C-alpha positions, -999 to +999 in steps of 0.1 A: +201+614-692+167+627-679+157+615-645+123+599-641+116+626-615+115+652-643+099+632-670+065+618-660+058+583-673+027+572-691+010+565-658+010+602-650+005+617-685-026+595-693-049+611-667-037+645-679-046+636-715-080+624-703-086+657-685-076+677-715-100+657-737-127+661-711-122+699-711-123+700-749-156+681-749-170+704-723-160+734-743-177+720-775-208+712-755-209+747-741-205+762-775-233+740-789-256+749-760-251+786-767-259+780-804-291+761-795-301+789-771-296+815-798-316+795-823-344+790-798-345+827-790-347+835-827-375+810-832-394+824-802-390+859-816-404+847-849-434+833-831-439+865-812-433+849-778-401+868-771-421+899-761-431+881-729-406+866-705-404+830-715-385+801-701-382+765-709-385+741-680-365+710-673-389+690-695-386+712-725-421+727-721-426+764-725-438+783-694-446+820-694-435+839-663-462+861-648-450+896-640-473+915-617 
């Protein structure tokens, strides 16, 4: 017979399952973000903008960094 001290019940395992699901979702989102960044850089290169330092601000608008 297994003691309840060694076999966590559903009340303990449920938060662990939620955390695992959360970590999987974060991993997928991170991977998708990397894919989008790569696609964006390729598009910028195609447009000839990659020769200059370019960033996208929080509103999704392009802003060229001025290097002096």
